[in-house]
Phi, psi and omega in degrees: 000329179294322176305304184304315178301320181300311182288328175293321176306318174294330173297322178292319178299316175296315181300319178303343183289341184271000183307124177094352186237348184253346183304141005270017172282162171283159172280131184223135174243150179222146182221134176248126186245135171234122178045053173067025180229136174285121183243356181198138174222157179195163175206157179290112184269326183200136190304136182088347182260181187305142175284171180307311187296322183295310184300316182296316176299314171301328179294319180302308182298323180291330190260347188224129176287343177252036179308312180309312180288325180302313184298327178287351175242029193236164169244145175247131170262129185222130186287343178220141184316137176295137183289152184241008185233159173277111172247236178278350175219160180291168184296135179285329178300317178295325176301307181304320181293321188297317186272005175054035171295120191283331184234135178236128176247119185249135176292299178205160185285157183267119184286351182297132181313316183289352183246300181353083183088337187285326176295309177302319176298317182297316182291311182300315173301333183272001177098001183284134175277116180245125175247129191238145168101024173277118185050051183301313185289321175295325175290328171292318179294328177299322182250036178303330180289315181297309179298326175296313180295323188277317187271337183243357179057041170205165179283164175287126189249117178245122172271148182209124168210170176241142177223149178291171180295342175258014170085029177250150187268320187192167178283149182281355181266008176080007173284158181268135187221112184281127176256327179251170191263183184300325181296315178299319183291324177291322179296320177295313177300327170294317178302323180298326180287347185264351184240163189275339181202163177225142186233142177222155171277175181296316183296319180298312185303321184277324181283313184268340187049051188285155177274329186052044187250195186229042184293338174267011185207155172270138174148192187271137177279139184285167170294145183253135183234135182218142178261109177225084189310320186249011183052052178273341186297142177286133183286358171280349179308144182303335175301332183262021189278352181067022172284328180216158183292132185231129180255122179253111173280133183207181173248007188251319184207159174239115189193164174243141174216102183063234181262012176262126177246129174261122179238122179273126177280157182293324191202117179268003178274318188228150169059030180304309185297325180294312184297321184293312179298323175300319178294324183286323177295323180291337180260018179055033172274117198266339179207155181214141173256125179257117189254000179139175357282199184296324175296320176295314177302314182299325182298313181294324182291318178296325181285349185076011182268077181197150176243330174217142171241122184252110196241117183256130164247113185276184183262352186293156180233133181248327182075332172205166181142206179271124186289143179291154181293160179231128176221151184246138180182192182270125185278123178282319182197157172220119174223175178252131175244108193059234178272356185261143176269122177250121175252136172243118181252137184253129175278103184289000000 
């Protein structure tokens, strides 16, 4: 089992390389081992393109003249159950059977209805020895966004805010006030590259005029979401620069203007977080970072619609202002990022 865990850990490392590029598909890594030697590796690199198993098999074929015989004597490790259905690519279970790979070690089952157990069943019926559950929790954690979308029919929700040492979110006079340092900003931009979307309320958009981009990190910028009930935001705001798809939740119209999509919610008096999350689910948006303001964050906290909270506490003191949100949960970690304290809390 220790040997299995070693190779599965490598699958997880490979899978993580797909962060920010494969949604709404899961991140998956695959490793092919022959006589205790890795002869092929692969991961799902981009949505709609080859799956991890395909890339690993292709690497073996490209590097070994006797690939056909090697595969017949190898074990393939995969962090998530091989698919058994035709989607944008053919079934990976069929690929494994075709090359007569005798042993398959799977991290965890795929909860997607068209796969869930069917890939394992197909392999077993073909005479393949299948081992399931190696580093299972780690494999599930890697794809918590995918699992949440499939099992809860909503995106994975991350709350993020910065607060002063005395517990304030921002000045009450509507002025912009930086609480955290450059190290924290870089980390936040890295997080943005890994998530599908980022949400702010109207007041935050008006006061900060944010770009919601990833200029402090390399990677793909997320879709931008803003709540603007009466469409009061100035369209010269950075959010409307057509650089990235932007969704404006409002109560007036549903329309397209360039890369800006206006979506009118059913009722702005009740259940706004629920309506927003439902719309994101319908559009295959698998994760969202909610960055403010305080009222927007509190609405999601009060609705119980959050999975993680990332809370930065800076050294600045405001003495008065808008109080920072408060959420209760299990603290996963507490570290310092530059001079700022970062707490990550999980909603049990």
